[in-house]
C-alpha positions in Angstrom: 11.3 -8.6 5.2 10.3 -8.2 8.5 8.0 -5.9 8.6 5.2 -4.3 11.1 1.6 -4.1 10.5 0.2 -1.5 8.5 3.8 -0.1 7.6 5.7 -0.8 4.7 7.9 -3.5 3.8 11.0 -3.3 1.3 13.7 -5.7 -0.2 15.5 -6.2 -3.2 17.8 -8.5 -5.5 20.8 -8.0 -7.7 21.1 -9.8 -10.6 23.6 -9.6 -13.6 23.9 -11.6 -16.9 24.8 -11.0 -20.6 22.5 -10.2 -22.0 21.1 -8.3 -19.2 18.2 -10.1 -17.5 14.8 -8.7 -17.0 13.7 -8.7 -13.3 10.2 -9.2 -11.7 8.6 -10.4 -8.5 6.1 -13.0 -7.9 4.0 -13.9 -5.0 3.1 -17.7 -4.7 4.2 -17.9 -8.1 1.7 -15.1 -9.5 3.3 -12.1 -11.0 3.1 -8.7 -9.3 2.6 -6.1 -11.8 4.1 -2.8 -11.3 0.8 -1.1 -10.7 -0.5 -3.1 -8.2 -2.5 -1.5 -5.5 -0.2 -2.2 -2.6 2.9 -3.8 -4.1 5.3 -1.7 -5.9 7.5 -3.9 -8.2 10.2 -1.7 -10.1 13.9 -1.9 -11.4 16.0 0.8 -10.3 19.0 0.0 -12.5 19.3 -2.9 -14.8 20.2 -5.1 -12.1 18.3 -4.4 -9.3 15.0 -5.2 -8.8 13.2 -3.9 -5.8 9.9 -4.9 -3.8 8.2 -2.7 -1.5 4.7 -3.8 0.0 2.6 -0.9 1.8 0.4 -1.6 4.3 1.2 -4.7 5.6 -1.2 -7.3 6.7 -1.0 -10.6 7.8 -1.7 -12.4 4.3 1.0 -10.7 3.0 3.2 -13.1 4.8 4.9 -16.1 2.9 7.3 -16.6 0.1 8.1 -14.0 -2.7 10.3 -15.0 -5.6 12.8 -12.6 -7.2 12.4 -14.2 -11.0 15.1 -12.8 -13.6 15.5 -14.2 -17.5 17.2 -13.0 -20.4 15.1 -15.0 -22.8 18.1 -17.5 -22.8 17.9 -18.7 -19.0 16.6 -17.9 -15.8 17.3 -17.7 -12.1 15.4 -17.2 -9.2 15.8 -16.6 -5.4 13.4 -16.5 -2.7 12.8 -14.6 0.1 10.0 -14.4 3.0 7.7 -12.0 4.2 6.8 -11.9 8.4 4.2 -9.5 9.8 4.5 -8.3 13.3 1.4 -7.2 15.0 1.6 -4.5 17.8 4.9 -2.8 17.3 5.1 0.5 15.7 8.1 3.1 15.0 5.2 6.0 13.7 7.2 6.7 10.4 3.7 5.9 8.7 0.6 7.6 8.9 -1.1 4.3 9.3 0.6 4.2 13.0 0.7 0.6 12.8 -3.0 0.0 13.3 -2.9 1.6 16.5 -5.6 4.1 16.5 -6.4 7.3 18.9 -9.1 6.2 21.7 -12.6 7.9 20.9 -14.4 7.2 24.2 -11.8 7.1 26.9 -9.7 10.5 26.7 -10.5 14.3 25.9 -7.5 14.7 23.3 -5.2 13.0 20.8 -1.8 11.9 20.3 0.1 13.9 17.7 2.4 12.8 15.0 5.3 15.2 14.6 8.9 15.3 13.2 11.3 17.4 14.8 10.8 18.9 18.1 7.6 19.8 19.8 6.6 23.9 19.4 6.8 24.3 23.6 9.7 25.7 25.4 11.7 23.4 28.0 9.7 20.3 27.1 9.4 17.5 24.7 12.4 16.0 22.5 14.4 17.4 19.6 13.9 14.3 17.3 12.5 11.1 16.9 14.4 8.3 19.0 14.5 5.7 15.3 16.5 8.2 13.6 16.7 11.3 15.1 15.2 12.7 12.0 11.8 10.7 12.0 8.4 10.9 13.1 7.2 10.2 16.7 4.0 10.7 18.9 3.5 13.5 22.0 0.8 14.7 24.0 0.8 18.6 23.5 0.2 20.0 26.8 -0.2 23.8 25.6 -3.8 25.4 25.7 -6.4 24.5 25.7 -5.2 21.6 27.7 -5.7 21.6 31.2 -4.3 19.5 34.3 -5.7 16.2 34.2 -6.5 15.7 30.7 -5.7 12.4 28.9 -4.6 11.0 25.5 -5.2 7.7 24.4 -3.7 5.1 22.1 -5.0 1.5 21.5 -3.4 -1.0 19.6 -5.1 -3.8 17.3 -6.7 -6.7 18.8 -3.6 -9.1 18.5 -3.5 -12.9 19.7 -0.8 -14.7 20.3 0.4 -18.1 18.3 3.5 -19.2 20.0 2.4 -19.7 24.0 5.1 -17.3 25.1 5.2 -14.5 27.4 5.0 -10.9 25.4 7.7 -8.2 26.5 6.1 -4.8 25.6 9.3 -2.4 25.0 8.6 1.3 23.9 11.0 4.3 24.4 9.3 7.4 26.1 10.5 10.9 26.4 9.3 12.6 30.0 11.3 16.2 29.7 9.5 19.4 31.1 9.2 20.7 34.9 5.6 19.7 35.1 5.5 16.5 33.1 2.5 14.3 34.2 1.8 10.3 34.0 2.1 8.0 31.3 0.5 4.5 31.7 0.6 1.3 29.7 -2.9 -0.9 30.1 -3.5 -4.4 28.5 -7.2 -6.2 28.1 -7.6 -9.6 27.6 -10.9 -10.5 25.5 -13.8 -9.2 27.7 -12.1 -8.6 30.6 -11.4 -5.4 32.2 -8.5 -3.2 31.4 -5.6 -4.2 33.6 -2.6 -1.1 34.3 0.9 -2.6 34.0 2.7 0.2 34.2 3.0 3.9 34.9 5.8 6.7 35.7 5.2 10.6 36.6 7.2 13.6 36.2 10.3 14.8 34.5 12.5 11.9 33.5 15.3 13.2 31.5 16.5 15.1 28.3 16.9 12.0 26.6 15.2 8.8 25.2 14.8 6.4 27.8 12.9 3.0 27.5 11.0 0.2 29.6 9.8 -3.6 28.9 6.7 -4.7 30.6 6.0 -8.4 30.8 2.5 -9.9 30.0 2.6 -13.1 31.3 1.1 -15.7 28.8 -2.2 -17.6 29.5 -4.3 -19.6 26.9 -6.6 -16.3 27.0 -3.8 -14.4 25.1 -4.5 -16.9 22.2 -8.5 -17.9 22.5 -9.8 -14.4 23.3 -7.0 -11.9 22.0 -5.5 -8.9 23.9 -4.9 -5.5 23.2 -2.6 -2.2 24.3 -3.6 1.0 25.6 -1.3 3.7 26.0 -2.5 6.7 28.1 -0.5 10.1 28.4 -1.9 12.5 31.2 -1.2 16.6 31.4 0.7 17.9 34.2 -0.4 20.7 36.0 1.7 23.5 33.6 2.1 23.6 29.8 5.5 22.2 30.3 4.7 18.4 30.5 5.0 17.3 26.9 5.3 13.3 26.7 6.5 11.5 23.6 6.3 7.9 22.4 8.3 6.0 19.9 9.3 2.4 18.8 7.0 0.2 20.4 7.7 -3.3 19.9 6.6 -7.0 21.3 9.4 -9.3 21.8 8.7 -12.9 22.8 5.4 -14.0 21.8 4.5 -14.1 18.4 1.5 -12.0 17.4 -0.5 -11.7 14.7 -4.3 -10.0 14.3 -6.9 -11.7 16.1 -9.7 -11.6 12.9 -8.6 -14.5 10.6 -7.1 -13.1 7.1 -10.7 -13.4 5.5 -12.5 -11.8 7.9 -12.7 -7.9 8.8 -11.4 -6.7 12.4 -13.6 -3.6 13.9 -10.9 -1.3 14.5 -12.2 0.4 18.0 -14.5 -2.4 18.9 -14.5 -2.3 22.9 -14.0 -6.4 22.8 -12.5 -8.6 20.1 -15.2 -8.1 17.2 -14.5 -9.6 13.9 -16.7 -9.8 10.7 -16.7 -11.4 7.5 -15.6 -9.5 4.4 -19.1 -10.0 2.9 -20.7 -7.9 5.4 -18.5 -5.1 4.6 -20.0 -2.5 2.5 -23.5 -4.2 2.4 -25.2 -1.4 4.0 -25.8 -2.9 7.3 -23.6 -1.9 10.1 -22.0 -4.9 12.1 -19.2 -3.5 13.7 -20.4 -1.2 16.9 -18.6 1.6 15.8 -20.3 0.9 12.2 -16.6 1.4 10.7 -17.4 -1.7 8.5 -19.9 1.0 6.6 -17.8 4.1 7.2 -16.0 4.2 3.8 -18.1 2.4 1.3 -19.5 3.2 -2.1 -16.1 4.4 -3.9 -15.2 2.0 -6.4 -13.3 1.9 -9.8 -14.3 -1.7 -10.3 -10.9 -2.6 -11.1 -11.1 -5.9 -9.1 -13.6 -8.7 -8.7 -14.9 -7.9 -5.6 -16.0 -4.6 -6.6 -15.3 -2.7 -3.6 -18.0 -4.5 -1.5 -20.9 -3.8 -4.3 -23.0 -6.9 -4.6 -25.6 -8.1 -7.2 -29.2 -8.1 -6.2 -30.7 -11.2 -6.3 -34.3 -9.8 -6.7 -34.1 -8.0 -9.8 -34.0 -9.2 -13.7 -30.2 -9.3 -14.7 -26.7 -8.5 -13.2 -24.3 -5.8 -14.0 -21.5 -7.2 -16.2 -17.6 -6.3 -15.2 -15.9 -5.5 -18.2 -12.5 -4.0 -19.6 -13.2 -3.7 -23.2 -16.1 -2.4 -25.7 -19.9 -4.1 -25.2 -20.8 -6.5 -27.5 -23.7 -4.5 -29.0 -22.9 -2.5 -32.2 -23.5 1.4 -31.9 -24.3 1.4 -28.0 -22.0 1.4 -25.1 -18.5 2.8 -24.5 -15.3 1.4 -25.9 -13.7 0.9 -22.6 -13.8 1.9 -18.8 -13.7 5.7 -17.8 -10.3 5.0 -15.1 -7.8 4.3 -17.8 -9.4 6.3 -20.8 -8.2 3.1 -22.9 -11.1 4.3 -25.2 -8.8 7.3 -26.2 -5.8 5.2 -27.2 -5.1 4.0 -31.0 -3.6 0.2 -30.8 -1.0 1.2 -33.1 0.4 3.7 -30.5 0.9 4.5 -26.9 -0.3 6.7 -23.9 2.4 7.0 -21.3 4.3 3.8 -20.8 2.1 1.8 -22.7 0.6 -0.5 -20.3 -2.4 -0.6 -22.1 -0.7 -1.2 -25.7 -2.8 -3.9 -27.6 -1.0 -3.5 -30.7 0.6 -6.0 -32.8 4.3 -4.9 -33.3 6.5 -7.6 -32.9 10.3 -6.3 -33.3 12.7 -4.5 -31.0 14.1 -1.1 -31.3 17.3 -3.2 -32.8 15.0 -5.0 -35.7 14.8 -8.5 -33.4 11.6 -10.4 -34.1 9.9 -11.1 -30.9 9.4 -14.4 -29.4 5.8 -15.9 -28.3 5.0 -15.3 -24.9 3.8 -18.9 -24.1 7.5 -19.8 -22.9 7.6 -16.7 -20.3 4.1 -17.4 -19.1 5.0 -15.9 -15.4 4.2 -12.6 -17.3 1.1 -13.4 -17.6 0.9 -12.8 -21.4 0.3 -15.6 -23.8 -1.2 -16.7 -27.5 1.3 -14.2 -29.7 4.7 -12.5 -29.8 3.3 -8.9 -29.7 5.3 -6.2 -27.7 3.5 -5.7 -24.4 4.2 -4.0 -21.1 3.3 -6.2 -18.3 5.1 -4.9 -15.6 4.9 -1.2 -16.6 8.2 -0.6 -17.7 9.4 2.5 -19.4 7.5 1.3 -22.8 6.4 -1.9 -24.1 9.1 -4.9 -25.0 9.4 -8.6 -25.7 11.8 -11.4 -25.4 14.4 -12.1 -28.3 16.9 -15.3 -29.4 19.1 -12.4 -28.1 17.6 -11.6 -24.7 15.0 -9.2 -24.2 14.5 -5.4 -26.1 12.3 -2.4 -26.1 10.2 -1.9 -28.7 10.1 1.3 -30.8 6.3 2.0 -30.5 5.3 5.5 -31.2 3.5 7.7 -28.9 -0.1 8.6 -29.2 0.5 12.4 -28.6 2.9 12.7 -31.7 2.4 9.7 -34.2 -1.1 8.5 -33.8 -4.2 10.3 -33.7 -6.0 10.5 -30.2 -9.7 11.1 -30.1 -10.7 14.0 -32.3 -7.3 14.6 -33.7 -6.7 18.1 -32.0 -3.3 17.1 -30.5 -1.9 15.3 -33.6 1.8 16.1 -34.3 2.7 13.1 -36.8 4.4 13.3 -40.4 1.5 11.9 -42.4 1.3 14.2 -45.5 -1.7 13.1 -47.3 -5.3 13.3 -47.5 -7.5 10.7 -49.0 -6.9 12.5 -52.4 -3.3 13.8 -53.1 -0.3 15.3 -51.1 -0.8 18.0 -48.5 0.9 21.5 -49.4 4.1 22.8 -47.6 3.8 25.8 -45.0 1.3 28.6 -45.6 -0.5 27.0 -48.7 -1.7 24.3 -46.5 -4.6 26.4 -45.5 -6.1 25.8 -48.7 -6.4 22.2 -48.2 -9.3 22.7 -45.1 -12.2 21.4 -47.3 -10.2 18.3 -48.3 -9.3 17.6 -44.5 
């Protein structure tokens, strides 16, 4: 996968065997769960295992392993992920880490698919595919001549001591088209204008390449780009932008992987992740505190919430019932696991914790200890560690799904008001059939 920062990456592996193997993906020898926040590991068919990574970050770089096993033998295939910083095709609404300036312009670039709304100006589609997204400046009212829209890249640094060649595609069609400019800033220095173009050019997309010569400051102090679109004298001056790439030099985010990069700081500014959501603003624009407070406590980092050291005890993060009798919840609120009976499944059964150990074919399940990469061990019960369609296990003949009943149909859920099972006895006698069942209300 060669992906763009803050965009999505996608790959797959194709595996066949007899019996048909079970396919999953690992990152640094750790299982990627299907319900992972940003890693989507899923099987499209029995032979195709897909991996998609959303919102690519530099720490996503490295080796990934497609692992397939049918219980008899296993095979692996490795691939690598490279994350490029600075480029963008604008297919994702994250804009690949580029941001709209909040200080240096009068309006924003607009992300759109298809043509622009004004007559005789703007493209009819994007450059990448003709059907995708691009950015443009809408020059109709209330815009006036001289209004500017500014887009700024994330702070970057060069890691291979090579000149940077900034390539992008632009569309400048309209009788009164204004000006498009490219700037770059190195560290604390002022912005340098590297390229500009004014006036109507063509009805087609055009490209340009602008060189930023390498010097050590690109590596030690970092740099960023700014693209500015200026409205012309009349509304027929829509300017569009697509498919930015940085070639030659290898770029990464200026901040270390374990640090937080203040997105709109007017200089390279990194803060330790320990300072994010600590109720103290460390970024010049307070970005480290702007999205704090919400948490489902599914990760050990607890979304930046911290234990106070000046109190009498700490909050305990737990996923089961509390240890005391007749107090506390049975489980968390997020997944509502307390509504589940351990002998049935809700949905796909990702949280199934029962003791069924046979497949639908009647084969005995093998212990998970020999298949440690699934993150299950110590028993041979059916489980669904990869969030497949239902719980499953390995057997002497491969792997197979387990016939665990649905909680909505076979088991009582909560107070039993949705129970649709086939049990026909109460604690004393057989239930009567049909209308006669109304006579047994007191027995139930």
